[in-house]
C-alpha positions as CSV (number, residue, x, y, z in Angstrom):
1,M,-0.2,0.2,0.1
2,T,1.0,3.4,-1.0
3,T,1.9,5.9,2.1
4,L,-1.6,8.0,1.3
5,E,-3.7,4.1,1.2
6,R,-2.2,3.7,4.7
7,T,-2.8,7.1,6.0
8,L,-6.3,6.9,5.2
9,A,-6.7,3.3,6.5
10,K,-5.0,4.7,10.0
11,A,-7.8,7.8,9.7
12,L,-11.0,5.4,8.9
13,T,-9.7,3.2,11.3
14,E,-9.7,6.2,14.0
15,I,-13.1,7.3,12.7
16,V,-14.6,3.7,13.3
17,I,-13.3,3.0,17.0
18,R,-14.2,6.7,17.8
19,L,-17.8,6.0,16.5
20,D,-18.2,2.7,18.2
21,L,-17.0,3.6,21.7
22,S,-19.3,6.7,21.4
23,E,-22.2,6.5,24.0
24,D,-24.5,7.6,21.7
25,D,-25.8,4.4,19.6
26,A,-27.8,6.5,16.9
27,I,-24.7,8.2,16.6
28,A,-22.5,5.6,15.6
29,E,-24.8,3.8,13.7
30,A,-26.2,7.1,11.3
31,S,-22.2,7.5,10.7
32,M,-21.2,3.8,9.9
33,Q,-23.9,4.7,7.4
34,L,-22.2,7.4,5.8
35,L,-19.4,5.1,5.4
36,E,-20.6,2.5,4.0
37,P,-20.4,4.2,0.1
38,V,-17.0,5.0,0.7
39,I,-16.2,1.5,1.8
40,A,-18.1,0.4,-1.1
41,L,-15.2,1.4,-3.4
42,L,-12.2,0.1,-1.7
43,Q,-11.0,-2.1,-4.3
44,D,-8.4,-4.0,-2.5
45,R,-10.6,-4.9,1.2
46,R,-8.3,-7.8,2.0
47,A,-4.9,-5.5,2.3
48,L,-7.6,-3.1,4.4
49,A,-8.5,-5.3,6.3
50,E,-4.9,-7.0,7.1
51,L,-3.5,-3.3,7.5
52,I,-6.2,-2.3,9.9
53,N,-5.4,-5.8,11.8
54,Q,-1.5,-4.3,12.3
55,F,-2.9,-1.0,13.9
56,A,-4.8,-3.0,16.1
57,Q,-1.4,-4.6,17.5
58,E,-0.4,-1.0,17.7
59,E,-3.2,0.1,20.5
60,A,-2.0,-0.1,23.8
61,D,-5.7,0.6,25.1
62,P,-7.6,-2.4,25.5
63,E,-10.9,-1.2,24.3
64,R,-9.4,0.6,21.6
65,H,-7.3,-2.5,20.8
66,L,-10.2,-4.8,21.0
67,T,-12.7,-2.3,18.9
68,A,-9.9,-1.9,16.2
69,W,-9.1,-5.8,16.0
70,E,-13.1,-5.6,15.0
71,T,-13.4,-3.0,12.4
72,P,-12.8,-5.1,9.7
73,E,-15.7,-7.4,10.3
74,T,-17.7,-4.0,11.4
75,L,-16.9,-2.5,7.7
76,C,-17.9,-5.7,6.0
77,L,-14.4,-6.0,4.7
78,L,-14.2,-10.0,5.5
79,V,-17.0,-10.6,2.7
């Protein structure tokens, strides 16, 4: 992956973590619906899932680690 793709993947992971850990389920659900069209445009879902899993391994906070680890499934990248 290019540096740009890696940066965008990291940003996407951070967005999903923050949304998933937010206390407002309605906002999290609405936000995920907004992300779905972006995710649909992704060409190499497997590579993105692997990169997100790398980010998850780098997370020191257990709650953020778990959320990051679940992100590929949340984003339906493992279909």
